[in-house]
Backbone as a chain_set.jsonl record, in Angstrom:
{"seq": "XXXXXXXXXXXXXXXXXXXXXXXXXXXXXXXXXXXXXXXXXXXXXXXXXXXXXXXXXXXXXXXXXXXXXXXXXXXXXXXXXXXXXXXXXXXXXXXXXXXXXXXXXXXXXXXXXXXXXXXXXXXXXXXXXXXXXXXXXXXXXXXXXXXXXXXXXXXXXXXXXXX", "coords": {"N": [[0.832, -1.19, 0.0], [1.931, 1.228, 0.801], [3.915, 1.586, -1.166], [2.337, 1.903, -3.428], [1.042, 4.312, -2.837], [3.261, 6.088, -2.78], [4.106, 5.827, -5.446], [1.818, 6.859, -6.758], [1.843, 9.537, -5.827], [4.314, 10.36, -6.887], [3.813, 10.159, -9.675], [1.814, 12.061, -9.865], [3.266, 14.439, -9.275], [4.988, 14.514, -11.486], [3.161, 14.903, -13.558], [2.279, 17.474, -13.012], [4.571, 19.02, -13.42], [4.941, 18.92, -16.154], [2.782, 20.234, -17.128], [1.614, 23.302, -18.418], [0.431, 26.436, -17.551], [-1.623, 28.835, -19.047], [-2.06, 31.914, -18.473], [-2.881, 35.303, -17.968], [-2.73, 38.286, -16.121], [-4.461, 41.276, -15.634], [-4.482, 44.219, -13.934], [-6.547, 46.866, -13.103], [-6.94, 50.177, -12.152], [-8.661, 53.016, -11.034], [-7.331, 56.19, -10.555], [-8.171, 58.737, -8.769], [-6.862, 61.001, -7.843], [-4.874, 61.621, -9.699], [-6.449, 61.743, -11.904], [-6.569, 59.522, -13.675], [-6.421, 56.261, -15.242], [-4.841, 53.477, -14.193], [-2.914, 50.718, -15.212], [-1.705, 47.416, -14.827], [-0.291, 44.796, -16.437], [0.447, 41.372, -16.475], [2.35, 38.83, -18.013], [3.609, 35.664, -19.216], [6.998, 35.65, -20.079], [8.147, 34.067, -22.179], [5.871, 33.364, -23.631], [4.717, 35.8, -24.606], [6.863, 36.659, -26.067], [7.047, 34.667, -28.051], [4.619, 35.126, -29.43], [4.924, 37.776, -30.402], [7.338, 37.611, -31.843], [6.544, 35.854, -33.855], [4.298, 37.167, -35.021], [5.442, 39.553, -35.973], [7.728, 38.849, -37.289], [10.353, 38.865, -36.025], [13.084, 38.895, -33.622], [12.999, 39.101, -30.524], [14.292, 38.366, -28.067], [13.754, 38.626, -25.246], [14.466, 39.916, -22.002], [17.215, 39.406, -21.99], [20.732, 39.989, -22.623], [20.883, 40.429, -25.28], [18.565, 41.624, -26.059], [16.214, 42.984, -28.306], [16.587, 46.238, -29.661], [14.327, 47.748, -30.223], [12.28, 46.758, -28.68], [10.236, 47.799, -26.926], [8.621, 49.198, -28.731], [7.609, 47.117, -30.326], [6.207, 45.687, -28.341], [4.295, 47.602, -27.56], [2.873, 47.934, -29.984], [1.836, 45.333, -30.323], [0.219, 45.076, -27.995], [-1.614, 47.198, -28.401], [-3.023, 46.174, -30.545], [-4.247, 43.938, -29.46], [-5.33, 44.386, -26.95], [-7.827, 46.218, -25.797], [-9.518, 49.06, -24.511], [-12.459, 50.517, -23.188], [-13.792, 53.305, -21.634], [-16.494, 54.377, -19.792], [-18.218, 53.863, -21.949], [-16.753, 54.762, -24.139], [-14.198, 54.282, -26.417], [-10.816, 54.339, -25.477], [-7.437, 55.504, -25.667], [-4.396, 54.187, -24.456], [-1.323, 54.818, -22.722], [1.854, 53.344, -23.101], [3.796, 52.834, -20.497], [6.012, 51.454, -19.535], [8.047, 48.491, -18.948], [8.762, 45.612, -16.891], [10.818, 43.032, -15.759], [10.398, 39.994, -13.975], [11.74, 37.286, -13.102], [10.317, 34.732, -14.923], [8.225, 36.271, -15.749], [6.757, 39.121, -17.284], [5.977, 42.452, -16.634], [3.718, 44.852, -17.714], [3.29, 48.307, -17.777], [0.693, 50.499, -17.987], [-1.213, 53.411, -18.906], [-4.098, 55.485, -18.788], [-4.902, 58.7, -19.451], [-6.54, 61.691, -18.138], [-9.077, 60.939, -17.023], [-11.735, 61.519, -15.234], [-13.911, 60.348, -13.944], [-15.208, 57.069, -13.468], [-17.594, 55.04, -14.731], [-18.072, 52.781, -16.133], [-16.152, 50.039, -17.419], [-15.042, 48.618, -20.273], [-13.539, 45.804, -21.614], [-11.578, 44.414, -24.12], [-9.766, 41.691, -24.682], [-7.565, 39.798, -26.253], [-5.047, 38.864, -25.954], [-2.445, 36.728, -26.618], [-4.156, 34.556, -27.22], [-4.3, 33.619, -29.812], [-2.129, 31.964, -30.158], [-2.115, 30.225, -28.026], [-4.449, 28.121, -27.178], [-5.592, 27.576, -24.737], [-5.307, 29.87, -23.335], [-6.0, 32.21, -20.784], [-7.337, 35.235, -19.716], [-7.334, 37.211, -17.064], [-9.072, 39.851, -15.622], [-8.902, 42.376, -13.299], [-10.494, 44.94, -11.611], [-10.539, 48.096, -9.944], [-12.45, 50.604, -8.629], [-13.106, 53.473, -6.925], [-12.911, 52.021, -4.514], [-14.535, 49.87, -5.03], [-14.511, 46.617, -6.164], [-14.198, 44.609, -9.05], [-14.309, 41.857, -11.389], [-13.262, 40.122, -14.388], [-13.244, 37.246, -16.463], [-11.612, 36.268, -19.168], [-11.504, 34.52, -22.278], [-10.47, 32.635, -25.21], [-12.879, 32.1, -26.562], [-14.551, 33.927, -25.388], [-13.735, 36.946, -25.36], [-14.264, 39.495, -24.472], [-15.59, 41.867, -22.187], [-17.733, 43.598, -19.803], [-17.597, 45.866, -17.153], [-19.45, 47.375, -14.622], [-19.687, 50.24, -12.595]], "CA": [[0.0, 0.0, 0.0], [2.829, 2.372, 0.902], [4.559, 1.734, -2.471], [1.325, 2.425, -4.359], [0.862, 5.713, -2.485], [4.463, 6.797, -3.241], [4.034, 5.836, -6.902], [0.765, 7.793, -7.135], [2.336, 10.894, -5.558], [5.359, 10.631, -7.877], [3.176, 10.387, -10.977], [1.129, 13.351, -9.767], [4.262, 15.497, -9.397], [5.454, 14.551, -12.875], [2.129, 15.475, -14.417], [2.226, 18.911, -12.784], [5.737, 19.696, -13.97], [4.809, 18.994, -17.596], [1.638, 21.065, -17.471], [1.864, 24.731, -18.443], [-0.769, 27.24, -17.466], [-1.607, 30.024, -19.89], [-2.914, 32.908, -17.83], [-2.336, 36.647, -17.818], [-3.521, 39.1, -15.192], [-4.429, 42.726, -15.816], [-5.093, 44.951, -12.825], [-6.949, 48.198, -13.542], [-7.38, 50.979, -11.003], [-8.856, 54.446, -11.258], [-6.609, 57.035, -9.61], [-8.856, 60.032, -8.843], [-5.918, 62.086, -7.564], [-4.2, 61.949, -10.966], [-7.427, 61.652, -12.992], [-6.061, 58.544, -14.639], [-6.652, 54.841, -15.015], [-3.528, 52.828, -14.23], [-3.052, 49.29, -15.464], [-0.523, 46.55, -14.805], [-0.572, 43.495, -17.051], [1.592, 40.46, -16.432], [2.285, 37.655, -18.881], [4.856, 34.913, -19.248], [7.957, 36.209, -21.033], [8.302, 33.228, -23.373], [4.633, 33.373, -24.401], [4.597, 37.07, -25.331], [7.966, 36.68, -27.032], [6.649, 33.812, -29.175], [3.556, 35.795, -30.175], [5.446, 38.947, -31.12], [8.316, 37.155, -32.841], [5.805, 35.25, -34.966], [3.465, 38.185, -35.679], [6.221, 40.632, -36.589], [8.937, 38.275, -37.889], [11.508, 39.465, -35.361], [13.718, 38.061, -32.599], [13.116, 40.037, -29.402], [15.199, 37.877, -27.022], [13.368, 39.362, -24.04], [15.158, 39.713, -20.732], [18.594, 38.966, -22.206], [21.628, 41.074, -23.047], [20.692, 40.61, -26.718], [17.2, 42.072, -26.305], [16.06, 43.88, -29.45], [16.568, 47.64, -29.235], [12.985, 48.299, -30.408], [11.336, 45.893, -27.974], [9.06, 48.528, -26.433], [7.76, 49.499, -29.883], [6.904, 45.881, -30.665], [5.258, 45.396, -27.268], [3.208, 48.579, -27.673], [2.09, 47.594, -31.172], [1.106, 44.099, -30.041], [-0.827, 45.351, -27.012], [-2.651, 48.053, -29.015], [-3.816, 45.328, -31.432], [-4.891, 42.816, -28.765], [-5.873, 44.797, -25.652], [-8.537, 47.475, -26.019], [-10.272, 49.52, -23.336], [-13.433, 51.603, -23.288], [-14.186, 53.856, -20.338], [-17.775, 55.081, -19.909], [-18.727, 53.591, -23.297], [-15.946, 55.443, -25.154], [-12.876, 53.658, -26.537], [-9.747, 55.263, -25.113], [-6.066, 55.077, -25.921], [-3.554, 54.171, -23.262], [0.113, 54.996, -22.932], [2.754, 52.305, -22.619], [4.735, 53.515, -19.603], [7.239, 50.669, -19.482], [7.955, 47.069, -18.62], [9.69, 45.157, -15.858], [10.905, 41.573, -15.714], [10.547, 39.342, -12.681], [11.859, 35.874, -13.448], [9.73, 34.414, -16.231], [7.052, 37.13, -15.922], [6.998, 40.511, -17.646], [4.899, 43.353, -16.224], [3.549, 46.03, -18.551], [2.66, 49.415, -17.077], [-0.09, 51.252, -18.956], [-1.978, 54.469, -18.251], [-5.045, 56.293, -19.54], [-4.936, 60.013, -18.803], [-7.727, 62.551, -18.217], [-10.294, 60.205, -16.674], [-12.203, 62.066, -13.964], [-14.89, 59.467, -13.325], [-15.382, 55.793, -14.158], [-18.879, 54.385, -14.503], [-17.963, 51.455, -16.73], [-14.919, 49.672, -18.116], [-15.207, 47.497, -21.184], [-12.222, 45.296, -21.979], [-11.423, 43.368, -25.138], [-8.409, 41.198, -24.462], [-7.256, 38.514, -26.877], [-3.596, 38.695, -25.839], [-1.886, 35.375, -26.66], [-5.103, 33.481, -27.518], [-4.042, 33.084, -31.15], [-1.059, 30.966, -30.078], [-2.344, 29.307, -26.922], [-5.907, 27.979, -27.126], [-6.002, 27.539, -23.329], [-4.989, 31.163, -22.712], [-7.031, 32.849, -19.986], [-6.953, 36.586, -19.347], [-8.089, 37.656, -15.897], [-9.103, 41.302, -15.465], [-9.377, 42.82, -11.99], [-10.605, 46.394, -11.621], [-10.908, 48.745, -8.681], [-12.888, 51.983, -8.823], [-13.683, 53.993, -5.681], [-12.968, 50.952, -3.525], [-15.387, 48.791, -5.532], [-13.705, 45.664, -6.947], [-14.922, 43.713, -9.962], [-13.373, 41.095, -12.214], [-13.696, 39.426, -15.6], [-12.417, 36.124, -16.86], [-11.741, 36.249, -20.615], [-10.89, 33.381, -22.962], [-10.514, 32.722, -26.67], [-14.272, 32.111, -26.981], [-15.213, 35.091, -24.796], [-12.584, 37.83, -25.131], [-14.737, 40.847, -24.214], [-16.482, 41.95, -21.049], [-18.093, 44.921, -19.307], [-17.714, 46.049, -15.704], [-20.164, 48.615, -14.299], [-19.419, 50.719, -11.243]], "C": [[0.879, 1.257, 0.0], [3.511, 2.641, -0.445], [3.589, 2.323, -3.494], [1.105, 3.91, -4.108], [2.043, 6.55, -2.979], [4.459, 6.904, -4.761], [2.998, 6.845, -7.385], [1.21, 9.241, -6.949], [3.413, 11.277, -6.58], [4.796, 10.925, -9.253], [2.457, 11.734, -10.973], [2.101, 14.504, -9.926], [4.764, 15.619, -10.827], [4.415, 15.198, -13.782], [2.033, 16.984, -14.218], [3.411, 19.625, -13.39], [5.657, 19.818, -15.479], [3.691, 19.949, -18.025], [2.022, 22.537, -17.423], [0.528, 25.457, -18.412], [-0.585, 28.472, -18.327], [-2.582, 31.025, -19.309], [-2.155, 34.227, -17.746], [-3.285, 37.417, -16.913], [-3.348, 40.57, -15.548], [-5.18, 43.356, -14.658], [-5.32, 46.388, -13.287], [-7.431, 48.956, -12.315], [-7.513, 52.441, -11.402], [-8.133, 55.212, -10.158], [-7.236, 58.428, -9.685], [-7.935, 61.217, -8.571], [-5.235, 62.562, -8.845], [-5.167, 61.999, -12.146], [-6.949, 60.715, -14.089], [-6.535, 57.146, -14.271], [-5.309, 54.164, -15.231], [-3.72, 51.329, -14.352], [-1.697, 48.606, -15.39], [-0.96, 45.209, -15.37], [0.651, 42.625, -16.887], [1.32, 39.232, -17.277], [3.613, 36.911, -18.779], [5.733, 35.439, -20.378], [8.011, 35.378, -22.308], [7.045, 33.228, -24.237], [4.499, 34.65, -25.228], [5.693, 37.185, -26.389], [7.612, 35.846, -28.266], [5.618, 34.522, -30.042], [4.107, 36.947, -31.008], [6.46, 38.537, -32.18], [7.62, 36.577, -34.068], [5.016, 36.305, -35.737], [4.293, 39.176, -36.493], [7.555, 40.164, -37.172], [10.21, 38.936, -37.34], [12.08, 38.477, -34.353], [14.003, 38.943, -31.385], [14.172, 39.653, -28.371], [14.989, 38.642, -25.713], [14.184, 38.933, -22.827], [16.535, 39.067, -20.895], [19.434, 40.18, -22.591], [21.48, 41.381, -24.534], [19.287, 41.111, -27.068], [17.178, 43.128, -27.415], [15.926, 45.324, -28.971], [15.192, 48.298, -29.379], [11.909, 47.468, -29.715], [10.086, 46.641, -27.538], [8.102, 48.889, -27.557], [6.957, 48.27, -30.294], [5.854, 45.54, -29.619], [4.048, 46.317, -27.354], [2.297, 48.237, -28.834], [1.236, 46.351, -30.918], [-0.056, 44.369, -29.079], [-1.952, 46.193, -27.615], [-3.562, 47.238, -29.938], [-4.656, 44.292, -30.676], [-5.51, 43.164, -27.413], [-6.496, 46.181, -25.824], [-9.438, 47.773, -24.826], [-11.267, 50.603, -23.745], [-13.794, 52.012, -21.865], [-15.462, 54.659, -20.578], [-18.3, 55.038, -21.346], [-17.978, 54.329, -24.406], [-14.572, 54.77, -25.209], [-11.801, 54.706, -26.288], [-8.389, 54.644, -25.452], [-5.297, 55.115, -24.604], [-2.103, 54.353, -23.679], [0.855, 53.794, -22.367], [3.823, 53.019, -21.807], [6.067, 52.774, -19.541], [6.955, 49.221, -19.142], [8.982, 46.745, -17.552], [9.654, 43.636, -15.836], [11.052, 41.113, -14.269], [10.554, 37.842, -12.949], [11.298, 35.631, -14.826], [8.442, 35.2, -16.511], [7.525, 38.513, -16.365], [5.749, 41.302, -17.261], [4.894, 44.539, -17.172], [2.8, 47.077, -17.746], [2.007, 50.317, -18.116], [-0.913, 52.305, -18.213], [-2.879, 55.179, -19.252], [-5.171, 57.611, -18.779], [-6.302, 60.683, -18.978], [-9.037, 61.779, -18.032], [-10.734, 60.66, -15.282], [-13.091, 61.095, -13.202], [-15.004, 58.186, -14.151], [-16.714, 55.191, -13.74], [-18.865, 52.973, -15.068], [-16.601, 51.291, -17.399], [-15.252, 48.463, -18.98], [-13.819, 47.096, -21.678], [-12.378, 44.257, -23.08], [-9.972, 42.94, -25.059], [-8.262, 39.827, -25.107], [-5.744, 38.298, -26.937], [-3.283, 37.197, -25.741], [-2.86, 34.278, -27.078], [-4.902, 32.868, -28.902], [-3.049, 31.923, -31.101], [-1.275, 29.913, -29.006], [-3.858, 29.195, -26.705], [-6.438, 27.945, -25.69], [-5.746, 28.856, -22.606], [-6.21, 31.728, -21.995], [-6.511, 34.21, -19.554], [-7.882, 37.094, -18.252], [-7.942, 39.17, -15.77], [-9.656, 41.597, -14.076], [-9.375, 44.344, -12.004], [-11.049, 46.904, -10.256], [-11.217, 50.215, -8.972], [-13.597, 52.418, -7.55], [-13.882, 52.91, -4.627], [-13.812, 49.759, -3.935], [-14.549, 47.904, -6.455], [-14.607, 44.766, -7.786], [-13.886, 42.971, -10.797], [-14.072, 40.44, -13.395], [-12.732, 38.292, -15.867], [-12.627, 35.941, -18.354], [-10.954, 35.089, -21.219], [-10.956, 33.608, -24.471], [-11.959, 32.832, -27.17], [-15.035, 33.338, -26.482], [-14.136, 36.103, -24.408], [-12.983, 39.274, -24.815], [-15.686, 40.838, -23.032], [-16.667, 43.372, -20.561], [-18.216, 44.888, -17.795], [-18.397, 47.382, -15.448], [-19.921, 48.966, -12.838], [-20.453, 51.764, -10.829]], "O": [[0.6, 2.222, -0.712], [3.67, 3.799, -0.83], [3.977, 3.144, -4.325], [0.994, 4.689, -5.055], [1.835, 7.623, -3.544], [4.777, 7.961, -5.307], [3.262, 7.606, -8.316], [0.978, 10.079, -7.821], [3.417, 12.401, -7.082], [5.256, 11.846, -9.928], [2.489, 12.461, -11.966], [1.802, 15.461, -10.639], [4.945, 16.731, -11.322], [4.766, 15.963, -14.681], [1.733, 17.706, -15.168], [3.262, 20.76, -13.843], [6.251, 20.736, -16.045], [3.672, 20.414, -19.164], [2.688, 22.973, -16.483], [-0.389, 25.124, -19.162], [0.485, 29.081, -18.335], [-3.776, 30.997, -19.608], [-0.951, 34.258, -17.489], [-4.499, 37.212, -16.947], [-2.23, 41.047, -15.741], [-6.355, 43.069, -14.428], [-4.41, 47.043, -13.794], [-8.23, 48.444, -11.532], [-6.619, 53.025, -12.015], [-8.301, 54.921, -8.974], [-6.88, 59.218, -10.559], [-8.208, 62.327, -9.029], [-5.044, 63.761, -9.047], [-4.749, 62.268, -13.272], [-6.927, 61.067, -15.269], [-6.984, 56.888, -13.154], [-4.714, 54.259, -16.304], [-4.573, 50.742, -13.686], [-0.682, 49.145, -15.83], [-1.875, 44.569, -14.853], [1.772, 43.074, -17.127], [0.224, 38.67, -17.265], [4.611, 37.46, -18.315], [5.262, 35.647, -21.496], [7.931, 35.929, -23.406], [7.142, 33.105, -25.458], [4.2, 34.587, -26.421], [5.475, 37.737, -27.467], [7.852, 36.272, -29.396], [5.736, 34.518, -31.267], [3.785, 37.073, -32.19], [6.44, 39.06, -33.294], [8.065, 36.792, -35.195], [5.059, 36.336, -36.967], [3.885, 39.587, -37.579], [8.41, 40.982, -37.508], [11.022, 39.483, -38.086], [11.604, 37.347, -34.248], [15.107, 39.467, -31.235], [14.874, 40.521, -27.855], [15.921, 39.221, -25.155], [14.535, 37.765, -22.658], [16.968, 38.282, -20.051], [18.904, 41.26, -22.85], [21.891, 42.443, -25.002], [18.865, 41.034, -28.221], [18.009, 44.035, -27.452], [15.233, 45.597, -27.99], [14.922, 49.304, -28.724], [10.75, 47.482, -30.13], [8.976, 46.157, -27.762], [6.888, 48.886, -27.355], [5.764, 48.369, -30.577], [4.738, 45.148, -29.961], [2.908, 45.866, -27.235], [1.075, 48.247, -28.687], [0.053, 46.323, -31.259], [-1.182, 43.937, -29.326], [-3.125, 45.922, -27.36], [-4.737, 47.568, -30.098], [-5.668, 43.821, -31.196], [-6.151, 42.314, -26.795], [-5.793, 47.18, -25.977], [-10.031, 46.879, -24.222], [-10.953, 51.486, -24.542], [-14.064, 51.169, -21.009], [-15.506, 55.517, -21.459], [-18.764, 56.044, -21.883], [-18.515, 54.502, -25.5], [-13.868, 54.689, -24.203], [-11.863, 55.816, -26.816], [-8.234, 53.424, -25.511], [-5.53, 55.975, -23.755], [-1.714, 54.083, -24.816], [0.526, 53.293, -21.292], [4.66, 53.729, -22.364], [7.127, 53.398, -19.499], [5.807, 48.784, -19.06], [9.938, 47.489, -17.333], [8.583, 43.029, -15.888], [11.729, 41.745, -13.458], [9.5, 37.209, -13.015], [11.739, 36.245, -15.797], [7.667, 34.839, -17.396], [8.546, 39.016, -15.896], [4.622, 40.884, -17.525], [5.93, 45.159, -17.409], [1.792, 46.774, -17.107], [2.674, 50.835, -19.011], [-1.266, 52.123, -17.048], [-2.494, 55.441, -20.392], [-5.51, 57.621, -17.595], [-7.1, 60.303, -19.834], [-9.984, 61.952, -18.8], [-10.169, 60.233, -14.275], [-13.038, 61.022, -11.974], [-14.908, 58.217, -15.378], [-16.938, 54.876, -12.571], [-19.548, 52.081, -14.564], [-15.991, 52.25, -17.871], [-15.686, 47.424, -18.482], [-13.029, 47.939, -22.104], [-13.2, 43.346, -22.986], [-9.062, 43.724, -25.333], [-8.758, 38.825, -24.591], [-5.229, 37.641, -27.842], [-3.808, 36.499, -24.873], [-2.424, 33.144, -27.278], [-5.291, 31.724, -29.137], [-3.126, 31.003, -31.916], [-0.688, 28.833, -29.064], [-4.469, 30.084, -26.112], [-7.606, 28.253, -25.456], [-5.948, 28.948, -21.395], [-7.316, 31.725, -22.536], [-5.381, 34.329, -19.081], [-9.058, 37.368, -18.488], [-6.833, 39.703, -15.805], [-10.736, 41.131, -13.715], [-8.376, 44.966, -12.366], [-11.806, 46.259, -9.53], [-10.38, 50.96, -9.481], [-14.579, 51.798, -7.141], [-14.899, 52.887, -3.934], [-13.804, 48.736, -3.252], [-13.95, 48.39, -7.414], [-15.618, 44.243, -7.318], [-12.735, 43.396, -10.901], [-15.286, 40.235, -13.401], [-11.549, 38.371, -15.536], [-13.698, 35.507, -18.777], [-9.882, 34.727, -20.734], [-11.437, 34.64, -24.939], [-12.229, 33.584, -28.106], [-16.037, 33.739, -27.074], [-13.678, 36.119, -23.266], [-12.148, 40.176, -24.88], [-16.492, 39.92, -22.881], [-15.859, 44.251, -20.864], [-18.854, 44.002, -17.227], [-17.981, 48.408, -15.986], [-19.945, 48.102, -11.962], [-20.392, 52.286, -9.716]]}, "num_chains": 1, "name": "protein.A"}
């Protein structure tokens, strides 16, 4: 019995190490002091690199000494094509503030300026779904202390949050 239990646990560990999760998190928060909406998106470095390298026929080599000198331009272009935001039923443009690496995760910092009040946030997010059918994009938003979330997938890549 003890050998069977050890074997079962060992097989379970092996199955988890081979499995890869495809999930990205975007946190959105209205900052009334700055009249802006601030966003932080995190994705796996290798996943975003694969998508951009394939879409734009380039070799970014993210988070290495050989990283492409125009990486931020490629990232901005990719995000603008695959991550769209509407505030109060009006599509808005966001600024790419920068990126930061933490191990195998890259964080994108984005900002929408001149937003005094937020009544609704509509998000269309199909980041990485073209390359990873299991990709899931979790959206968490906070407006005036009120927290809401969306869970977006390849089949359902758009959602509305009302505050």
